[in-house]
C-alpha positions as CSV (number, residue, x, y, z in Angstrom):
1,M,-68.0,159.0,-52.9
2,K,-68.7,155.9,-55.0
3,I,-72.1,156.6,-56.6
4,S,-74.2,153.5,-57.0
5,L,-75.4,152.4,-60.3
6,P,-78.8,151.4,-61.7
7,N,-79.5,147.7,-61.7
8,I,-81.1,146.6,-65.2
9,S,-82.1,143.2,-65.9
10,I,-81.5,142.4,-69.9
11,L,-83.9,139.6,-71.0
12,A,-82.6,138.1,-74.5
13,T,-85.1,136.6,-77.2
14,G,-82.4,136.7,-80.2
15,G,-83.0,138.2,-83.4
16,T,-80.5,140.3,-85.8
17,I,-78.5,141.7,-82.9
18,A,-77.6,138.4,-82.0
19,G,-77.2,137.1,-85.7
20,R,-74.2,135.9,-87.7
21,A,-73.1,135.8,-91.3
22,P,-70.4,134.4,-93.0
23,S,-68.8,137.5,-94.1
24,N,-68.6,141.0,-92.2
25,V,-69.7,142.6,-95.1
26,Q,-73.2,140.5,-95.7
27,M,-75.8,142.5,-94.2
28,T,-79.1,140.3,-95.2
29,G,-79.4,136.5,-95.4
30,Y,-77.7,136.1,-92.0
31,E,-78.2,133.5,-89.4
32,S,-80.5,135.6,-86.5
33,G,-80.7,134.6,-82.9
34,V,-77.6,132.3,-82.6
35,I,-75.0,134.3,-80.2
36,G,-76.1,134.4,-76.4
37,I,-76.8,137.3,-74.5
38,E,-73.7,136.8,-72.5
39,S,-71.2,137.5,-75.6
40,L,-73.5,140.6,-76.5
41,I,-72.9,142.3,-73.3
42,E,-69.2,141.2,-73.2
43,A,-69.0,143.2,-76.3
44,V,-69.6,146.3,-75.1
45,P,-67.9,146.6,-71.7
46,E,-68.9,150.4,-71.6
47,I,-72.3,148.9,-70.3
48,Q,-70.6,148.2,-66.8
49,Q,-70.3,152.0,-66.4
50,E,-74.0,152.5,-66.7
51,A,-75.6,149.8,-64.7
52,N,-75.2,146.7,-63.0
53,V,-76.7,144.3,-65.4
54,R,-78.0,140.9,-65.0
55,C,-79.1,138.8,-68.1
56,E,-81.2,136.0,-68.7
57,Q,-81.7,134.1,-72.2
58,I,-85.6,133.6,-72.6
59,T,-85.2,132.3,-76.1
60,N,-82.9,132.9,-79.0
61,V,-85.2,132.8,-82.1
62,R,-86.0,135.0,-85.3
63,S,-88.6,137.3,-84.0
64,P,-91.4,136.0,-86.7
65,S,-90.9,132.8,-84.8
66,L,-92.1,134.1,-81.3
67,T,-95.3,132.6,-79.8
68,F,-97.8,133.6,-77.4
69,A,-96.4,131.2,-75.0
70,I,-93.0,133.0,-75.0
71,W,-95.0,136.7,-74.8
72,L,-96.8,135.6,-71.8
73,Q,-93.6,133.9,-70.1
74,M,-91.8,137.2,-70.8
75,A,-94.5,139.5,-69.3
76,N,-94.8,137.5,-66.4
77,R,-91.0,137.6,-66.1
78,I,-90.9,141.3,-66.4
79,N,-93.7,142.0,-64.0
80,Q,-91.9,139.6,-61.4
81,L,-88.4,141.6,-61.9
82,L,-90.0,145.1,-62.0
83,A,-91.9,144.2,-58.6
84,A,-88.6,143.8,-56.8
85,N,-87.1,146.5,-55.0
86,D,-83.5,146.1,-56.5
87,I,-84.5,146.3,-60.2
88,D,-84.8,149.8,-61.7
89,G,-85.6,148.9,-65.5
90,V,-85.6,146.1,-67.9
91,V,-83.8,145.7,-71.4
92,I,-85.2,143.1,-73.8
93,T,-83.0,142.0,-77.0
94,H,-85.2,141.1,-80.1
95,G,-85.7,140.9,-83.4
96,T,-86.9,144.0,-85.3
97,S,-89.2,142.2,-87.8
98,T,-92.1,141.7,-84.8
99,M,-90.6,144.3,-82.2
100,E,-93.3,146.4,-82.3
101,E,-95.9,143.8,-81.8
102,T,-94.3,142.5,-78.6
103,A,-93.7,145.9,-77.6
104,Y,-97.1,147.4,-77.8
105,F,-98.1,143.8,-76.1
106,L,-96.0,144.4,-73.1
107,N,-97.3,148.1,-73.2
108,V,-100.5,147.1,-72.4
109,V,-100.0,144.4,-69.6
110,I,-96.9,145.6,-67.9
111,K,-97.8,146.3,-64.2
112,S,-94.9,149.0,-63.2
113,D,-93.8,152.4,-64.4
114,K,-90.5,151.5,-64.4
115,P,-88.7,151.6,-67.8
116,V,-89.0,148.6,-70.0
117,V,-87.0,149.1,-73.5
118,L,-86.9,147.0,-76.5
119,V,-83.5,147.1,-78.5
120,G,-82.7,145.2,-81.4
121,A,-80.5,145.8,-84.6
122,M,-80.8,146.0,-88.2
123,R,-77.3,144.4,-88.9
124,P,-75.5,141.2,-87.5
125,A,-73.4,141.3,-84.8
126,T,-70.5,140.1,-87.3
127,A,-71.1,143.1,-89.8
128,M,-68.2,145.4,-90.0
129,S,-70.5,148.5,-89.2
130,A,-73.0,146.5,-86.8
131,D,-75.5,148.6,-85.1
132,G,-76.2,146.5,-82.3
133,P,-73.5,147.2,-79.7
134,L,-74.4,150.9,-79.4
135,N,-77.9,150.2,-79.6
136,L,-77.7,147.8,-76.7
137,L,-75.9,150.5,-74.7
138,N,-78.1,153.1,-75.4
139,A,-81.1,150.7,-74.2
140,V,-79.3,150.3,-71.3
141,R,-78.9,154.0,-70.3
142,L,-82.6,154.7,-71.3
143,A,-83.7,151.7,-68.8
144,A,-81.4,153.2,-66.2
145,S,-82.8,156.4,-66.9
146,K,-85.4,158.4,-64.3
147,D,-86.9,160.2,-67.5
148,A,-88.0,157.2,-68.8
149,K,-90.2,156.3,-65.8
150,G,-94.0,156.1,-66.6
151,K,-93.5,156.5,-70.3
152,G,-94.6,152.9,-71.1
153,V,-92.7,150.5,-73.2
154,L,-90.2,152.2,-75.3
155,I,-87.8,150.9,-78.4
156,A,-84.6,152.2,-78.3
157,L,-82.4,152.1,-81.9
158,N,-80.4,154.4,-84.0
159,D,-80.3,156.9,-81.2
160,E,-83.9,157.3,-81.3
161,I,-86.7,156.8,-78.6
162,N,-90.2,155.5,-79.7
163,G,-93.2,154.4,-78.1
164,A,-94.6,151.1,-78.2
165,R,-98.1,152.3,-79.4
166,D,-97.0,154.5,-82.3
167,A,-93.8,152.9,-83.6
168,T,-93.8,150.7,-86.6
169,K,-90.9,149.2,-89.0
170,T,-90.6,151.3,-92.0
171,N,-87.9,149.7,-94.0
172,T,-86.4,146.6,-94.5
173,V,-83.0,147.4,-94.4
174,S,-82.2,150.6,-92.9
175,I,-80.8,151.3,-89.5
176,E,-83.5,154.2,-89.2
177,T,-86.4,151.9,-89.8
178,F,-88.6,152.2,-86.6
179,K,-90.9,155.3,-87.0
180,A,-94.0,157.0,-85.5
181,P,-95.8,158.0,-88.8
182,E,-97.1,161.5,-88.2
183,L,-96.7,161.4,-84.6
184,G,-92.9,161.6,-84.4
185,Y,-90.2,160.0,-81.9
186,L,-90.9,160.5,-78.2
187,G,-87.0,161.4,-78.2
188,Y,-83.4,161.0,-78.8
189,I,-80.3,159.7,-76.8
190,Q,-77.6,162.1,-77.6
191,N,-74.0,161.4,-75.9
192,G,-75.8,158.5,-73.6
193,R,-78.4,160.9,-72.5
194,P,-82.3,160.3,-73.2
195,Y,-84.2,163.3,-74.1
196,F,-87.6,163.3,-74.1
197,Y,-89.8,165.7,-76.1
198,R,-93.2,164.0,-75.9
199,T,-95.6,161.4,-74.3
200,S,-98.3,158.9,-75.2
201,T,-101.4,160.2,-73.6
202,R,-103.3,156.5,-74.4
203,R,-103.5,153.9,-71.3
204,H,-100.6,151.7,-70.6
205,T,-98.7,149.6,-68.0
206,V,-100.0,150.7,-64.8
207,T,-103.3,152.4,-66.1
208,S,-104.4,149.4,-68.0
209,E,-107.1,147.2,-67.2
210,F,-105.1,144.1,-68.9
211,S,-103.3,141.4,-67.1
212,V,-101.4,138.3,-68.3
213,E,-101.9,136.9,-64.9
214,G,-103.2,133.4,-64.9
215,L,-103.5,133.5,-68.6
216,T,-102.2,130.4,-70.4
217,Q,-103.2,131.3,-74.0
218,L,-104.8,134.2,-75.9
219,P,-107.8,134.1,-78.3
220,R,-107.4,133.7,-82.0
221,V,-107.9,136.9,-84.0
222,D,-106.9,136.9,-87.8
223,I,-105.9,139.9,-90.1
224,I,-107.6,140.2,-93.6
225,L,-106.1,142.6,-96.2
226,G,-108.8,144.3,-98.4
227,Y,-107.6,144.6,-102.1
228,V,-109.4,145.0,-105.6
229,N,-111.8,142.2,-106.2
230,D,-111.4,140.4,-102.6
231,D,-114.0,138.3,-101.6
232,A,-115.1,136.0,-98.6
233,V,-112.7,133.5,-98.6
234,H,-110.1,134.9,-95.8
235,V,-113.1,135.7,-93.9
236,E,-114.6,132.1,-94.3
237,A,-111.2,130.4,-93.4
238,A,-110.5,132.7,-90.3
239,A,-114.1,131.6,-89.3
240,S,-113.3,127.7,-89.9
241,A,-110.0,128.0,-88.3
242,G,-111.9,129.3,-85.0
243,A,-111.5,133.1,-84.7
244,Q,-113.2,135.3,-82.3
245,G,-111.9,138.3,-83.9
246,I,-111.1,139.5,-87.1
247,V,-109.3,142.6,-87.9
248,V,-109.6,143.9,-91.6
249,A,-107.2,146.4,-93.2
250,P,-108.8,147.9,-96.5
251,P,-107.7,150.6,-98.5
252,G,-108.6,154.4,-97.4
253,H,-110.7,155.2,-94.5
254,A,-111.6,150.9,-93.9
255,S,-113.1,151.4,-97.3
256,L,-114.8,147.9,-97.4
257,S,-115.9,146.1,-100.8
258,N,-119.5,144.9,-101.3
259,A,-118.1,141.4,-100.8
260,L,-115.8,141.6,-98.2
261,R,-118.7,143.5,-96.2
262,A,-121.0,140.8,-96.6
263,A,-118.4,138.3,-95.5
264,L,-117.7,140.4,-92.5
265,I,-121.5,141.0,-91.8
266,A,-122.1,137.3,-91.9
267,A,-118.9,136.5,-89.4
268,Q,-120.3,139.2,-87.0
269,K,-123.7,137.5,-87.1
270,K,-121.8,134.5,-85.8
271,G,-120.2,136.2,-82.9
272,I,-116.8,137.2,-84.2
273,V,-115.8,140.5,-83.4
274,I,-114.9,142.9,-86.4
275,V,-112.4,145.5,-86.3
276,K,-111.7,148.0,-88.9
277,T,-108.2,149.4,-89.5
278,S,-106.8,150.7,-92.6
279,R,-103.7,149.6,-94.8
280,T,-102.9,152.9,-95.4
281,G,-100.7,153.5,-92.6
282,N,-101.5,156.7,-91.3
283,G,-104.7,158.2,-89.9
284,M,-107.7,157.5,-87.9
285,V,-110.3,155.1,-88.7
286,T,-113.5,156.7,-87.0
287,R,-117.0,155.3,-86.6
288,V,-119.4,155.5,-89.4
289,A,-123.1,155.0,-90.0
290,E,-121.8,151.1,-91.2
291,D,-120.3,150.1,-87.9
292,D,-123.3,151.0,-85.9
293,Q,-125.5,149.2,-88.6
294,Y,-123.4,145.9,-88.6
295,G,-121.6,145.9,-85.3
296,F,-118.3,146.8,-86.4
297,V,-115.7,148.5,-84.2
298,A,-113.3,151.4,-85.3
299,G,-109.9,150.8,-84.6
300,D,-108.8,154.5,-84.5
301,N,-105.0,155.0,-85.6
302,L,-103.7,151.4,-84.6
303,N,-102.1,149.5,-87.5
304,A,-103.7,145.9,-87.9
305,Q,-101.1,144.0,-86.2
306,K,-101.4,146.2,-83.2
307,A,-105.2,146.4,-83.2
308,R,-104.9,142.7,-83.6
309,I,-103.2,142.5,-79.8
310,L,-105.3,145.1,-78.4
311,L,-108.4,143.0,-79.7
312,M,-107.2,139.7,-78.0
313,L,-106.4,141.1,-74.9
314,A,-110.2,142.7,-75.0
315,L,-111.6,139.1,-75.6
316,T,-109.8,137.8,-72.5
317,K,-112.4,140.2,-70.5
318,T,-115.4,140.7,-72.8
319,S,-117.2,139.9,-75.9
320,D,-119.5,143.3,-75.6
321,L,-118.9,145.3,-78.7
322,A,-119.7,148.7,-76.8
323,T,-116.8,147.9,-74.3
324,I,-114.6,146.6,-77.1
325,Q,-114.9,150.1,-78.9
326,R,-114.3,151.9,-75.6
327,I,-111.2,150.0,-75.3
328,F,-110.2,151.0,-78.9
329,N,-110.7,154.7,-77.9
330,E,-108.7,154.6,-74.9
331,Y,-105.8,152.6,-75.7
């Protein structure tokens, strides 16, 4: 009896997985996003044994060059695909530099419990030991797995499964760059089979209140780092540029200098929403007395780049500080 294979849609956006270098031993300084998705799939014929795949080239760029317009296009297309009965999951090929941002954005706006998996590579396709082909095969396997259903948006690299909310890129060149500091991987892929050991308890996908339907743009939110002898310059620049929100990432438990605190208070009085995170990379930022006093929002354990995404989406619905704090507590 012939076993029917899952139907997986692959959306390509470029990145190192589609990169080319002059030499097969050159691992940095290559050109990203130059190889089309059809060529990437042809290089991994084993994919055809795992799923019926159809592919679309959304864009072909280095991931730092992605835009909100591309994000919105991608999210709407994924929602459209997953609403169809003949699609079982979606794989997105993506550059690793901003993969965690795209993954978290999709994690909060996708309206399906079917698997959505982001995949990339740390070495270009021309490298002697390119990691892209096996990563792509494993991503298709993961998207085709019933065990991945309801887990939220996933990242699959280096035989490891990470959740979109907690994963971050931790190394500039290592193939095991994606980690979830302190909280750990969701699971592994061994011999082609996904194994899950934990799941995220925070709201995502079908339990999210956010939607991209009808959105044509996202509010401006800027990130400001805290450091010794910082001042009001970057806060004032963000305000002048029209920021509706600012995510600040100071040292420690969001420890603001006197100068930066004064600048943020002034911005908050102008109606700019202030969310506090930490530059440390680990741990929670909980509410303290100054948050109640000055109207700041505590960012929990989201890093600054993901707090920015959540704040942008929150601002599409509300500017009420209590509601925004509730959102950060739940997502």
